[in-house]
C-alpha positions in Angstrom: -8.1 -25.8 -80.9 -6.7 -23.1 -78.7 -3.2 -23.2 -77.5 -2.5 -21.6 -74.1 0.5 -19.8 -73.4 2.6 -21.5 -70.7 3.7 -18.1 -69.4 0.0 -17.2 -68.6 -1.1 -18.1 -65.1 -4.6 -18.8 -64.0 -6.2 -16.4 -61.5 -4.9 -17.0 -58.0 -7.2 -18.9 -55.7 -7.3 -18.0 -52.1 -4.6 -20.0 -50.4 -4.2 -21.1 -46.8 -2.4 -18.0 -45.9 -5.3 -15.7 -46.7 -7.6 -17.9 -44.5 -5.2 -17.7 -41.7 -5.2 -13.9 -41.9 -9.0 -13.8 -42.0 -9.1 -16.2 -39.1 -6.7 -14.3 -36.9 -8.5 -11.1 -37.5 -11.7 -12.8 -36.5 -10.1 -13.8 -33.3 -8.2 -10.7 -32.7 -11.1 -8.2 -33.0 -13.1 -9.6 -30.1 -10.1 -9.9 -27.9 -9.2 -6.3 -28.5 -12.8 -5.3 -27.6 -12.6 -7.5 -24.4 -9.3 -5.9 -23.4 -10.9 -2.4 -23.9 -13.8 -3.4 -21.5 -11.3 -4.7 -19.0 -9.3 -1.5 -19.0 -12.5 0.7 -18.9 -13.6 -1.4 -15.8 -10.3 -0.9 -14.2 -10.4 2.7 -14.6 -13.9 2.8 -13.1 -12.5 0.8 -10.1 -9.6 3.1 -9.7 -11.9 6.1 -9.7 -14.2 4.4 -7.1 -11.1 3.6 -4.8 -10.2 7.4 -4.8 -13.7 8.4 -3.7 -13.7 9.2 0.0 -15.3 6.9 2.5 -18.7 8.1 3.6 -19.4 7.3 7.2 -23.0 7.2 8.6 -24.2 10.5 10.2 -25.8 8.5 13.1 -22.6 7.2 14.6 -22.1 6.9 18.3 -20.6 9.9 20.1 -16.9 9.8 20.7 -16.3 12.3 23.6 -12.8 11.3 24.1 -11.7 11.5 20.3 -9.7 14.8 20.7 -7.8 13.3 23.8 -4.0 12.9 23.7 -4.5 9.1 23.7 -6.5 9.1 20.4 -4.1 11.6 18.8 -1.3 9.2 19.7 -3.1 6.2 18.4 -4.1 7.8 15.0 -0.5 8.8 14.5 0.5 5.1 15.1 -2.0 3.8 12.4 -0.3 2.0 9.5 -0.9 2.9 6.0 -2.1 -0.5 5.0 -4.1 -3.3 6.9 -3.2 -6.2 4.7 -4.6 -5.3 1.3 -6.5 -2.5 2.6 -4.8 0.7 2.0 -5.6 4.0 3.9 -8.7 5.8 2.3 -9.9 9.5 2.6 -12.9 10.0 4.8 -15.6 12.4 3.3 -16.1 15.7 5.0 -16.9 16.4 7.8 -14.4 13.9 9.1 -15.3 13.0 12.7 -12.5 13.4 15.1 -10.7 10.2 16.0 -11.3 8.3 12.8 -9.2 6.4 10.3 -10.3 4.4 7.3 -8.8 1.8 4.9 -10.4 0.5 1.6 -9.5 -1.8 -1.1 -10.0 -0.7 -4.7 -12.4 -3.5 -5.6 -15.4 -1.7 -3.9 -15.6 -3.8 -0.8 -16.8 -2.2 2.4 -14.1 -0.1 4.1 -12.5 -0.8 7.5 -13.2 2.1 9.9 -11.3 2.7 13.1 -12.9 5.2 15.7 -11.1 6.3 18.9 -12.7 7.9 22.1 -16.2 6.2 22.1 -18.1 5.6 25.3 -18.1 2.1 26.7 -20.5 0.0 24.6 -23.7 -0.8 26.7 -23.4 -4.5 25.9 -20.0 -4.7 27.4 -20.9 -6.0 30.8 -19.3 -8.2 33.5 -18.8 -11.7 32.0 -19.0 -10.5 28.4 -16.8 -12.7 26.0 -13.5 -11.2 25.2 -10.8 -12.0 22.7 -7.2 -11.4 23.1 -5.3 -10.4 19.8 -1.7 -9.4 20.1 -1.9 -8.2 23.7 -5.2 -6.3 23.3 -8.6 -7.4 24.8 -11.3 -7.0 22.1 -15.1 -7.3 22.7 -17.4 -8.0 19.6 -20.4 -5.8 19.7 -23.6 -6.8 18.2 -23.9 -5.5 14.6 -27.2 -5.2 12.7 -25.3 -5.7 9.4 -24.5 -9.4 9.0 -21.7 -8.5 6.6 -19.8 -6.4 9.0 -18.2 -6.9 12.5 -17.5 -4.3 15.1 -14.7 -4.8 17.8 -14.0 -2.7 20.7 -10.6 -2.6 22.3 -11.7 -2.5 26.0 -8.4 -2.5 27.9 -7.0 1.0 27.2 -7.6 4.5 28.6 -10.0 5.1 25.6 -12.3 2.7 23.8 -11.4 2.0 20.2 -13.6 0.4 17.7 -12.7 -1.3 14.4 -15.6 -2.0 12.0 -14.7 -4.4 9.2 -16.1 -6.7 6.6 -16.5 -10.2 8.0 -14.5 -11.6 5.2 -11.6 -9.3 5.9 -9.7 -12.1 7.7 -7.6 -11.7 10.8 -4.9 -9.3 9.5 -6.7 -6.0 10.1 -7.5 -6.8 13.7 -3.9 -8.0 14.3 -2.1 -5.0 12.7 -4.4 -2.5 14.6 -3.8 -4.5 17.8 -0.1 -4.0 17.4 -0.5 -0.3 16.8 -2.8 0.0 19.9 -0.2 -1.9 22.0 2.6 0.5 20.8 0.7 3.6 21.4 -1.5 3.0 24.5 -0.6 1.3 27.6 -3.0 -1.4 28.9 -5.3 -0.9 31.9 -7.7 -3.1 33.7 -11.0 -3.6 32.0 -14.1 -1.7 33.3 -17.2 -3.5 32.1 -20.6 -2.4 33.2 -22.5 -4.3 35.8 -24.9 -6.9 34.6 -28.4 -5.3 34.5 -30.7 -7.0 37.0 
């Protein structure tokens, strides 16, 4: 018969604290990895938001873009249209343009000043008044974008924006147009006939 010494202790068995530590580490490591992926994605978005807006090279001519009216209007453009901050435009920057873009990669909002009257703006065309400016919505081959012409000023001004941008961009630009350019009677083209 062997007598055990009461001062000796048996080998410790893993207790609940050790399991809690392992469980916490098992949860923490995937969460840390997920946070790293989110931070990396945010940095990519930040980089994308600083890339200049590239405008199509086949844009309509804007013969009045260098006019004093367009210069005055561009100076009145706000830095933000709702959640769309001003964006740089890729070189060569066409005269009479301003752009805004969100950092999430959505399509930009682009203003152009000094264009010719749109051919489809004829007598009887539907107009919409927004904050004192008469707007004509031109046909757009891209179903995700709408293009509006301010038609009651000394120069034609277009605003192309994503259809889901909401009313704020059109309202804010209309306020800037009202402040910078006096209204004048509209001059639609005759109906072809």
